[in-house]
C-alpha positions in Angstrom: 0.1 0.2 -0.3 1.3 3.6 -0.8 2.5 5.5 1.9 0.0 8.0 2.8 0.6 11.8 2.7 -1.7 12.7 5.6 -0.7 16.3 5.5 -2.9 16.4 2.2 -6.0 15.5 4.1 -5.6 17.9 6.4 -5.0 20.4 4.2 -8.0 20.0 2.4 -10.2 19.7 5.3 -9.0 23.1 6.9 -9.4 24.8 3.6 -13.4 23.3 3.6 -13.1 24.8 7.4 -13.0 21.6 9.6 -11.8 22.0 13.0 -8.8 21.0 14.0 -10.3 17.9 16.4 -12.0 16.7 13.2 -9.2 16.9 11.4 -7.1 14.7 13.9 -9.8 12.4 14.4 -9.8 11.5 10.6 -6.1 11.5 10.0 -6.0 8.6 13.1 -8.6 6.8 11.1 -6.3 7.1 7.7 -3.4 6.3 9.9 -4.8 2.9 11.1 -6.6 2.0 7.7 -3.5 2.8 5.7 -1.4 0.6 8.4 -4.1 -2.5 8.0 -4.0 -2.5 11.6 -5.9 -5.5 12.5 -9.5 -4.7 14.0 -10.1 -8.2 14.8 -11.2 -9.1 18.4 -10.4 -12.6 19.7 -13.0 -14.8 21.7 -10.1 -15.4 23.7 -9.6 -11.6 24.6 -13.0 -11.0 26.2 -15.7 -12.3 28.5 -19.3 -12.2 28.1 -21.4 -9.6 30.1 -24.0 -10.4 32.4 -25.5 -8.9 35.7 -25.9 -5.8 34.5 -28.7 -3.5 36.3 -32.4 -3.0 34.8 -34.2 -0.4 34.1 -37.1 -2.2 35.5 -35.5 -2.8 38.8 -34.4 0.4 39.5 -36.1 2.9 42.7 -38.7 4.9 41.2 -36.6 8.7 41.7 -36.4 11.5 40.2 -33.7 14.4 40.6 -35.0 17.3 39.3 -31.8 18.9 39.9 -30.0 16.9 37.0 -32.8 17.6 34.9 -32.1 21.2 34.6 -27.9 20.1 34.2 -28.7 17.9 31.2 -29.3 18.3 27.4 -30.7 16.0 24.9 -28.6 15.8 21.6 -30.3 13.7 18.4 -28.3 13.1 15.8 -29.9 14.2 13.0 -27.4 14.3 9.9 -29.0 11.4 7.7 -30.8 11.8 4.5 -32.6 8.6 4.2 -31.0 7.7 1.2 -31.4 4.2 1.7 -35.3 4.1 1.4 -34.6 7.0 -1.8 -35.4 10.2 0.1 -33.8 13.2 -1.0 -34.2 15.4 2.1 -33.5 14.5 6.0 -35.1 11.4 7.2 -36.1 13.4 10.2 -39.1 14.8 8.2 -40.4 11.8 6.8 -44.1 11.4 7.9 -44.3 8.4 10.6 -47.8 8.3 10.7 -50.8 10.9 11.4 -48.9 13.5 10.0 -46.6 13.7 12.1 -42.8 13.7 11.3 -40.0 12.4 13.6 -39.0 15.8 14.5 -42.7 17.1 15.1 -42.9 14.2 17.5 -39.5 14.7 18.9 -40.7 18.7 19.9 -43.7 16.9 21.2 -41.5 14.6 23.6 -39.7 18.0 25.1 -42.9 19.5 25.3 -44.2 16.5 27.9 -41.0 16.2 30.0 -41.4 20.1 30.7 -45.3 19.8 31.3 -44.9 16.7 33.6 -41.2 18.1 35.6 -41.4 22.0 35.0 -37.9 22.1 33.7 -37.4 22.9 29.9 -35.4 20.7 28.0 -31.7 22.0 26.1 -32.0 20.3 23.1 -29.6 20.0 20.5 -29.5 18.8 16.8 -26.1 17.3 15.3 -26.8 18.0 11.8 -25.0 17.3 8.5 -24.2 20.0 5.5 -26.8 17.9 3.7 -29.7 18.4 6.6 -29.2 21.6 8.5 -31.2 24.1 6.1 -34.2 21.8 5.8 -34.3 20.7 9.0 -33.8 24.6 10.7 -36.2 25.9 7.9 -38.8 23.2 9.5 -38.1 23.9 12.9 -38.5 27.3 12.7 -42.7 27.0 12.2 -43.1 24.6 14.5 -44.2 25.5 18.4 -41.5 24.6 20.3 -38.8 24.3 17.2 -37.3 28.0 18.1 -35.4 26.9 21.3 -33.7 23.8 19.0 -29.9 24.6 18.6 -27.6 23.0 15.7 -24.1 21.9 15.5 -22.8 20.8 12.2 -21.6 17.5 11.8 -17.9 17.3 10.2 -17.1 16.2 6.2 -14.2 14.1 5.7 -12.2 13.2 2.5 -13.2 10.2 0.5 -9.6 8.3 -0.1 -9.2 6.8 -3.4 -8.5 3.0 -2.1 -5.4 2.5 -5.1 -3.5 5.5 -4.1 -4.6 6.4 -1.0 -4.8 10.0 -2.1 -7.8 12.8 -1.5 -10.5 11.8 -4.0 -11.2 14.5 -7.0 -14.0 15.0 -8.8 -14.1 18.1 -10.6 -17.9 17.1 -12.3 -19.6 17.3 -9.0 -16.7 18.3 -5.7 -19.4 17.9 -3.0 -18.9 13.9 -4.1 -15.4 13.9 -3.3 -16.6 14.1 0.7 -18.5 11.7 2.9 -20.0 12.2 6.9 -17.6 10.3 9.2 -20.2 8.2 11.2 -22.0 9.5 14.0 -18.7 8.9 16.3 -18.0 12.4 15.0 -20.1 13.4 17.7 -17.7 14.1 20.1 -15.0 15.7 17.8 -17.6 18.0 16.8 -18.8 19.1 20.5 -15.1 19.7 21.4 -14.2 21.8 18.3 -17.4 23.8 17.8 -18.5 26.2 21.3 -20.9 24.0 22.0 -19.0 22.1 24.7 -18.3 25.0 26.8 -20.8 26.7 26.2 -23.2 24.0 27.9 -20.6 23.4 30.4 -20.7 27.3 31.2 -24.3 26.6 31.4 -24.1 24.1 34.1 -25.0 21.5 31.8 -23.3 18.0 33.1 -25.3 15.3 31.4 -26.2 14.3 27.7 -28.7 12.2 26.4 -27.7 11.1 23.1 -29.7 9.2 20.5 -30.6 8.8 16.9 -33.8 11.1 15.5 -35.1 7.9 13.9 -35.3 6.0 17.1 -38.8 7.5 18.3 -39.0 5.1 21.8 -35.3 7.3 22.1 -37.1 9.9 25.0 -35.1 11.4 28.0 -36.4 9.5 31.2 -35.7 11.3 34.1 -35.3 8.0 36.1 -32.9 6.7 34.0 -30.8 10.0 34.4 -31.2 10.3 38.1 -29.8 7.1 38.2 -27.0 7.6 35.7 -25.9 11.2 37.5 -25.4 9.0 41.0 -23.8 6.3 39.2 -20.8 9.1 38.6 -20.6 6.8 35.6 -18.5 8.8 32.9 -20.8 7.3 30.1 -23.7 4.7 30.4 -25.2 2.7 27.5 -28.7 1.3 27.0 -28.3 -1.9 25.6 -31.5 -5.0 25.1 -31.3 -8.2 24.9 -30.6 -10.1 21.4 -32.9 -12.1 19.9 -32.0 -14.4 16.9 -32.9 -11.7 14.2 -30.4 -9.8 15.9 -27.4 -12.7 15.8 -25.4 -10.9 12.9 -25.1 -7.6 14.7 -23.3 -6.6 17.0 -22.8 -7.3 21.2 -21.4 -5.7 24.6 -18.4 -7.5 25.9 -15.7 -7.2 28.2 -12.1 -6.7 27.4 -10.1 -8.8 29.6 -6.9 -7.0 29.5 -8.2 -3.9 31.8 -11.9 -5.0 32.5 -13.4 -2.3 30.3 -16.9 -3.0 28.2 -16.1 -2.9 24.6 -18.7 -3.3 21.3 -17.5 -5.8 18.9 -19.0 -5.8 15.3 -19.3 -8.9 12.9 -16.1 -7.1 10.8 -14.5 -7.4 14.3 -15.1 -11.2 14.8 -12.7 -13.7 12.9 -14.6 -16.6 10.8 -13.5 -18.9 13.3 -15.1 -17.3 16.1 -18.4 -16.2 14.8 -20.4 -19.5 16.3 -19.9 -17.4 19.2 -20.6 -14.3 18.3 -24.1 -15.4 16.9 -24.5 -17.1 20.2 -27.2 -15.2 21.9 -26.8 -16.5 25.0 -23.5 -16.0 25.0 -23.2 -12.6 24.3 -26.7 -11.5 25.6 -26.7 -7.4 24.6 -26.7 -5.1 21.8 -26.4 -1.3 21.7 -29.5 0.6 21.1 -27.4 3.7 20.2 -28.6 5.7 23.3 -26.2 6.7 25.2 -25.9 8.8 28.6 -22.7 10.8 28.8 -21.1 13.0 31.4 -19.8 16.3 29.0 -17.2 17.1 32.1 -15.3 14.2 32.0 -15.6 14.0 28.0 -13.8 17.1 27.8 -11.3 16.2 30.3 -10.1 12.8 28.2 -10.4 14.7 25.3 -7.7 17.1 26.2 -5.5 15.0 27.9 -5.5 13.1 24.4 -4.7 16.1 22.3 -8.7 16.7 21.0 -8.7 12.9 20.4 -10.8 10.2 21.5 -9.3 6.4 20.4 -12.6 5.5 18.7 -12.6 1.9 16.8 -12.1 2.7 12.8 -14.4 1.2 10.3 -13.1 1.6 6.7 -16.1 1.1 4.4 -15.0 0.1 0.5 -17.4 2.2 -2.3 -17.7 3.6 -5.5 -16.6 7.7 -5.5 -19.9 8.4 -7.4 -22.7 5.7 -5.8 -24.5 6.0 -8.8 -21.8 5.2 -11.2 -19.9 1.9 -10.6 -17.4 2.9 -13.3 -16.6 5.7 -11.0 -13.3 4.9 -9.1 -12.9 2.8 -5.7 -12.6 5.0 -2.7 -12.8 4.5 0.9 -15.2 6.1 3.8 -13.2 6.2 7.1 -16.0 6.4 9.8 -16.5 5.8 13.4 -19.3 4.9 15.4 -20.4 6.8 18.7 -20.9 4.0 20.9 -17.2 2.5 20.2 -16.5 5.2 22.7 -17.4 3.2 25.6 -14.0 1.9 25.9 -12.6 5.2 26.1 -14.0 5.6 29.6 -12.8 4.1 32.4 -15.7 3.2 34.5 -18.4 3.2 31.6 -21.5 1.5 32.5 -24.3 -0.3 30.5 -28.1 -0.9 31.7 -30.6 -2.9 30.2 -33.6 -1.5 29.2 -36.3 -3.3 26.5 -37.5 -2.7 23.6 -39.6 -0.5 23.8 -36.9 2.7 23.8 -35.5 0.7 20.5 -37.7 1.7 17.8 -35.4 3.1 14.6 -36.5 3.3 11.0 -34.0 2.3 9.0 -35.6 0.9 6.2 -39.6 0.5 4.8 -39.7 -2.6 6.6 -39.5 -0.5 10.2 -41.9 2.0 8.5 -44.6 -0.6 8.1 -44.5 -1.9 11.6 -44.3 1.9 12.9 -47.8 2.9 10.7 -49.4 -0.3 12.0 -51.0 -1.3 15.4 -48.5 -3.1 16.4 -47.6 0.0 17.8 -48.9 2.7 19.8 -48.0 6.5 20.4 -48.4 7.6 23.6 -49.7 11.2 24.7 -45.9 12.2 25.2 -45.3 11.4 21.9 -43.5 8.1 22.4 -43.4 5.2 20.1 -44.2 2.2 21.7 -45.0 -1.4 21.2 -48.5 -2.9 21.8 -48.2 -4.1 25.2 -49.5 -7.4 24.0 -46.5 -7.5 21.8 -44.8 -8.0 25.1 -41.7 -6.4 23.4 -41.3 -8.2 20.4 -41.7 -6.4 16.8 -43.2 -8.3 13.9 -40.3 -9.5 11.8 -41.2 -8.0 8.3 -39.8 -8.2 4.7 -41.1 -6.5 1.9 -39.5 -7.0 -1.7 -36.5 -4.9 -1.9 -37.4 -4.5 -6.1 -40.6 -2.9 -4.8 -40.9 -1.7 -1.7 -37.4 -0.3 -1.0 -38.0 3.3 -1.8 -40.8 5.6 -0.1 -42.1 6.6 -2.7 -42.9 3.1 -3.9 -43.9 1.9 -0.7 -46.7 4.8 -0.5 -48.1 3.4 -3.7 -48.3 -0.2 -2.4 -49.8 0.7 0.7 -52.3 3.7 -0.6 -54.1 3.3 2.3 -53.6 2.9 6.5 -50.9 -0.6 7.4 -52.3 -3.6 7.5 -53.2 -4.7 11.2 -50.0 -6.5 12.5 -50.5 -6.5 16.2 -51.1 -10.5 16.2 -48.4 -11.1 13.2 -45.0 -12.7 13.7 -43.8 -12.4 10.5 -44.8 -10.8 7.2 -42.8 -11.9 3.9 -44.3 -10.0 0.7 -42.2 -10.9 -2.6 -43.5 -9.0 -5.5 -45.2 -5.5 -6.2 -48.7 -6.4 -4.0 -51.0 -3.4 -3.4 -52.3 -3.9 0.0 -56.3 -3.1 0.2 -57.4 -1.6 3.6 -58.8 -3.7 5.7 -55.7 -6.4 5.7 -55.0 -8.2 9.2 -52.1 -10.3 9.3 -52.2 -12.7 12.2 -48.8 -15.4 12.9 -46.6 -16.1 9.9 -47.9 -15.0 6.4 -46.4 -15.3 3.3 -47.7 -12.9 0.3 -46.5 -14.1 -3.2 -47.1 -12.1 -6.4 -45.4 -12.4 -9.7 -47.5 -10.0 -12.0 -48.4 -6.7 -9.4 -51.3 -8.2 -7.6 -53.6 -7.2 -4.7 -53.9 -8.5 -1.5 -57.6 -8.4 -0.8 -59.4 -7.0 2.4 -59.4 -9.7 4.8 -57.5 -11.7 7.8 -54.7 -14.1 6.9 -53.4 -16.5 8.9 -50.3 -18.4 8.4 -50.4 -19.0 5.0 -48.9 -18.1 2.1 -51.4 -15.9 -0.1 -51.1 -16.1 -4.1 -52.4 -12.8 -5.4 
């Protein structure tokens, strides 16, 4: 592999107005990738996690003082391109005319109404989502109090030459987002971290804007504040559907909690990686953070956190497979758990984990398998007992939201008693479809499923 000229990347980022912290974080990742440092975490190096505190067992105590010392930070940099969207995913209608952002504002108002404290709110927008998001908020009741900070952008790396990508036809394509692990460098490199600390804010609750189950819970906040932990991760039990996803573990060398993703697991260890009884918990990406400790750690490390690095191999123009091969260097915010001595985790149920990454998720959220409570939080119906329905819509016909909307022209089918719904082909759903148990719908030629009840069967239309 070619010797990497880190200065060329740093100069490009500096010219684009990126912070010293963002540049340092990227060049560290570039060094890791260029040296092909192993990211594998062997099963022999870790132990499984057990005996974590559970939300259900916490004392029902709330300290109003720590609520006043807190900020909610929502990651809002995604355009939803994987769902065929061209704008911020948080502006997508979830159900009943409500968007992710309007429901988040509703959640914040509910906390203020119940506890008498306005909750500071900060969005981490990207350059792609900032304008549309802030314009939307300016017209919403309560939106004026929401502040933003801009996520960094980093150069794409030409895979063969290991040099900054150049694409004069569309210079924006030379850049990519650095992953949500950028939140730490963005806080440190902007005025936001110091401004929050100066205002007496010590605690941050961080979550994705597309996870409407992630509402600030004063009971969890009180527990976190009293624990004196620098970081706490909300985790939940893995199910068979989560076997391929990452898990929480303990690093034997220093006893710290870490996350191990599938890309960090050797093939020889994959069976143990996928053993959901051995490794029980996965990260919901709901994090609680002590801001004063974050600053101390980053100052001690010259503005850096030694986050695990991911190298994503793509083409420079994602719509043109013949364009040059590039590497996109990213980090994930949950990986920071290994950077803080004394970091902890708490087990929550899946009601706090309802992200919308695909139209499969969107269909579930629009169905009666979920409800939106008075606070604006999205919750699984009680009868689901914490288990969402498994939905697999044909990607050739349902992946993009506009196609999805055409095939569901009415309300979503009833899924409250659905275990699994699989759709093969382009199937239009009539109003009044009720799915129970495991149902597969097959249509070789753009059929329609009529109103009615379908239970544990294959339906050919």
